[in-house]
C-alpha positions, 0 to 999 in steps of 0.5 A, a space after each residue: 500499499 502506497 503511503 498518501 502524499 504529504 508534501 508539495 514541492 513549491 520550487 522545480 527541480 534546478 537545471 544545468 548549465 548546458 541543457 535545455 530549458 523547454 521540450 522544444 525541437 532540438 536541432 544538430 548539425 551536420 558535421 562535414 563529409 565524411 567526419 566529425 567536429 572537434 575542438 579548435 585551437 582555442 578549445 571548446 566549452 559545453 553550454 556555450 555556441 561554437 562558430 566553425 573555425 576559418 581555417 578548417 571547417 570541421 573544427 569549432 571554437 566559442 568565439 568567432 564573427 559571423 554566422 553561429 554554427 550552435 550550442 555546443 550542449 552538455 549531454 555529460 557523455 563522453 568516448 571512454 575507450 578502458 579496453 583499449 589496450 596500448 602498445 
């Protein structure tokens, strides 16, 4: 038997920096043919906007001029190769 609810939270759960604030549509930017986006010479920080690097279209930076490429979302995902053997 479940207990009867006896309290109500007045505040929403806190969000985290870089996550979307609503359930609106989200779109992804397609990387250059046969590749993926990588951090440019100045690096890329999550939860910030990104611009394409002028020297190479597959590199992105958190600063730049012109049209913004997109928003770097914090998805808390990473590629970790624990089973990779070093030679």
